[in-house]
MARSE-272731 format. One record per residue (C-alpha): x negated, y negated, z; residue number from 1; residue in one letter. Coordinates in nm, 3 decimals, decimal comma. Layout:
N
<site c1="X" c2="Y" c3="Z" resi="NUM" resn="A"/>
...
//
This chain:
106
<site c1="-0,085" c2="5,551" c3="1,985" resi="1" resn="M"/>
<site c1="-0,081" c2="5,518" c3="1,609" resi="2" resn="A"/>
<site c1="0,020" c2="5,190" c3="1,462" resi="3" resn="S"/>
<site c1="0,344" c2="5,153" c3="1,282" resi="4" resn="R"/>
<site c1="0,336" c2="5,127" c3="0,904" resi="5" resn="R"/>
<site c1="0,577" c2="4,940" c3="0,681" resi="6" resn="L"/>
<site c1="0,582" c2="4,978" c3="0,298" resi="7" resn="G"/>
<site c1="0,744" c2="4,716" c3="0,078" resi="8" resn="I"/>
<site c1="0,814" c2="4,737" c3="-0,291" resi="9" resn="L"/>
<site c1="0,870" c2="4,418" c3="-0,490" resi="10" resn="L"/>
<site c1="0,994" c2="4,437" c3="-0,843" resi="11" resn="S"/>
<site c1="1,165" c2="4,096" c3="-0,893" resi="12" resn="T"/>
<site c1="1,046" c2="3,787" c3="-1,079" resi="13" resn="A"/>
<site c1="0,865" c2="3,513" c3="-0,889" resi="14" resn="P"/>
<site c1="1,176" c2="3,293" c3="-0,910" resi="15" resn="S"/>
<site c1="1,395" c2="3,552" c3="-0,724" resi="16" resn="H"/>
<site c1="1,486" c2="3,490" c3="-0,355" resi="17" resn="P"/>
<site c1="1,337" c2="3,832" c3="-0,263" resi="18" resn="S"/>
<site c1="0,987" c2="3,691" c3="-0,323" resi="19" resn="V"/>
<site c1="1,030" c2="3,456" c3="-0,015" resi="20" resn="E"/>
<site c1="1,210" c2="3,732" c3="0,186" resi="21" resn="T"/>
<site c1="0,916" c2="3,970" c3="0,146" resi="22" resn="V"/>
<site c1="0,674" c2="3,694" c3="0,259" resi="23" resn="I"/>
<site c1="0,879" c2="3,626" c3="0,575" resi="24" resn="Q"/>
<site c1="0,931" c2="3,991" c3="0,648" resi="25" resn="L"/>
<site c1="0,557" c2="4,068" c3="0,605" resi="26" resn="T"/>
<site c1="0,453" c2="3,785" c3="0,824" resi="27" resn="Q"/>
<site c1="0,686" c2="3,890" c3="1,097" resi="28" resn="A"/>
<site c1="0,571" c2="4,250" c3="1,081" resi="29" resn="A"/>
<site c1="0,205" c2="4,148" c3="1,091" resi="30" resn="L"/>
<site c1="0,263" c2="3,932" c3="1,398" resi="31" resn="R"/>
<site c1="0,399" c2="4,243" c3="1,567" resi="32" resn="R"/>
<site c1="0,103" c2="4,444" c3="1,484" resi="33" resn="G"/>
<site c1="0,261" c2="4,653" c3="1,203" resi="34" resn="V"/>
<site c1="0,041" c2="4,768" c3="0,916" resi="35" resn="D"/>
<site c1="0,208" c2="4,638" c3="0,601" resi="36" resn="V"/>
<site c1="0,152" c2="4,787" c3="0,255" resi="37" resn="Y"/>
<site c1="0,286" c2="4,580" c3="-0,044" resi="38" resn="L"/>
<site c1="0,336" c2="4,727" c3="-0,385" resi="39" resn="Y"/>
<site c1="0,416" c2="4,503" c3="-0,679" resi="40" resn="L"/>
<site c1="0,575" c2="4,656" c3="-0,981" resi="41" resn="I"/>
<site c1="0,772" c2="4,543" c3="-1,283" resi="42" resn="D"/>
<site c1="0,824" c2="4,162" c3="-1,278" resi="43" resn="E"/>
<site c1="0,694" c2="4,160" c3="-0,919" resi="44" resn="G"/>
<site c1="0,339" c2="4,189" c3="-1,062" resi="45" resn="V"/>
<site c1="0,364" c2="3,826" c3="-1,158" resi="46" resn="K"/>
<site c1="0,339" c2="3,733" c3="-0,789" resi="47" resn="T"/>
<site c1="-0,007" c2="3,879" c3="-0,757" resi="48" resn="V"/>
<site c1="-0,157" c2="3,528" c3="-0,814" resi="49" resn="V"/>
<site c1="0,087" c2="3,357" c3="-0,577" resi="50" resn="D"/>
<site c1="-0,121" c2="3,188" c3="-0,305" resi="51" resn="Q"/>
<site c1="0,137" c2="3,281" c3="-0,047" resi="52" resn="R"/>
<site c1="0,088" c2="3,653" c3="-0,124" resi="53" resn="Y"/>
<site c1="-0,294" c2="3,613" c3="-0,114" resi="54" resn="L"/>
<site c1="-0,257" c2="3,460" c3="0,237" resi="55" resn="R"/>
<site c1="-0,063" c2="3,771" c3="0,338" resi="56" resn="L"/>
<site c1="-0,377" c2="3,968" c3="0,262" resi="57" resn="M"/>
<site c1="-0,579" c2="3,720" c3="0,465" resi="58" resn="D"/>
<site c1="-0,344" c2="3,803" c3="0,754" resi="59" resn="A"/>
<site c1="-0,401" c2="4,179" c3="0,714" resi="60" resn="G"/>
<site c1="-0,147" c2="4,301" c3="0,462" resi="61" resn="A"/>
<site c1="-0,266" c2="4,562" c3="0,201" resi="62" resn="K"/>
<site c1="-0,155" c2="4,488" c3="-0,152" resi="63" resn="M"/>
<site c1="-0,143" c2="4,720" c3="-0,462" resi="64" resn="S"/>
<site c1="-0,018" c2="4,615" c3="-0,798" resi="65" resn="V"/>
<site c1="0,093" c2="4,833" c3="-1,082" resi="66" resn="C"/>
<site c1="-0,172" c2="4,811" c3="-1,357" resi="67" resn="A"/>
<site c1="0,070" c2="4,918" c3="-1,624" resi="68" resn="Y"/>
<site c1="0,317" c2="4,647" c3="-1,504" resi="69" resn="G"/>
<site c1="0,036" c2="4,389" c3="-1,534" resi="70" resn="C"/>
<site c1="-0,020" c2="4,498" c3="-1,897" resi="71" resn="Q"/>
<site c1="0,349" c2="4,487" c3="-1,978" resi="72" resn="Q"/>
<site c1="0,405" c2="4,139" c3="-1,819" resi="73" resn="H"/>
<site c1="0,086" c2="3,978" c3="-1,944" resi="74" resn="G"/>
<site c1="-0,087" c2="3,947" c3="-1,612" resi="75" resn="V"/>
<site c1="-0,462" c2="3,967" c3="-1,686" resi="76" resn="P"/>
<site c1="-0,618" c2="4,211" c3="-1,440" resi="77" resn="T"/>
<site c1="-0,950" c2="4,029" c3="-1,444" resi="78" resn="V"/>
<site c1="-0,783" c2="3,736" c3="-1,260" resi="79" resn="T"/>
<site c1="-0,637" c2="3,968" c3="-0,983" resi="80" resn="V"/>
<site c1="-0,805" c2="3,912" c3="-0,642" resi="81" resn="D"/>
<site c1="-1,066" c2="4,185" c3="-0,571" resi="82" resn="S"/>
<site c1="-0,882" c2="4,280" c3="-0,248" resi="83" resn="R"/>
<site c1="-0,572" c2="4,397" c3="-0,457" resi="84" resn="V"/>
<site c1="-0,573" c2="4,761" c3="-0,568" resi="85" resn="S"/>
<site c1="-0,477" c2="4,801" c3="-0,927" resi="86" resn="L"/>
<site c1="-0,296" c2="5,132" c3="-0,922" resi="87" resn="S"/>
<site c1="-0,015" c2="5,357" c3="-1,049" resi="88" resn="G"/>
<site c1="0,284" c2="5,527" c3="-0,918" resi="89" resn="L"/>
<site c1="0,077" c2="5,784" c3="-0,728" resi="90" resn="V"/>
<site c1="-0,029" c2="5,510" c3="-0,488" resi="91" resn="V"/>
<site c1="0,333" c2="5,405" c3="-0,453" resi="92" resn="L"/>
<site c1="0,426" c2="5,758" c3="-0,369" resi="93" resn="S"/>
<site c1="0,153" c2="5,767" c3="-0,103" resi="94" resn="G"/>
<site c1="0,293" c2="5,440" c3="0,051" resi="95" resn="I"/>
<site c1="0,646" c2="5,575" c3="0,063" resi="96" resn="I"/>
<site c1="0,520" c2="5,902" c3="0,222" resi="97" resn="D"/>
<site c1="0,282" c2="5,745" c3="0,467" resi="98" resn="G"/>
<site c1="0,484" c2="5,470" c3="0,605" resi="99" resn="C"/>
<site c1="0,732" c2="5,481" c3="0,891" resi="100" resn="D"/>
<site c1="0,974" c2="5,252" c3="0,702" resi="101" resn="R"/>
<site c1="0,999" c2="5,163" c3="0,341" resi="102" resn="F"/>
<site c1="1,193" c2="4,875" c3="0,187" resi="103" resn="L"/>
<site c1="1,254" c2="4,808" c3="-0,183" resi="104" resn="A"/>
<site c1="1,336" c2="4,463" c3="-0,316" resi="105" resn="F"/>
<site c1="1,457" c2="4,528" c3="-0,673" resi="106" resn="T"/>
//
């Protein structure tokens, strides 16, 4: 049986409550054996250096961050963890298309 896949989009600033919601949701999904794909865009790219998000990758989440968003919000891509995929909207489209469920926190 194929594993379930959950895609999550985060576009809010690090101070927004959705940042914590995404963390809790991702942890719960990973505990249940769900493959989780996070995509950070707009102000959400600022969370790419958040240690809590890096720990989600340690637990098995796959994370992509919008390279253009990093440029627009002053997030230097050289400081982005090597496990994070710097990408564009084509990757987001693939996540949406390839996941069983997709949630957007905007």
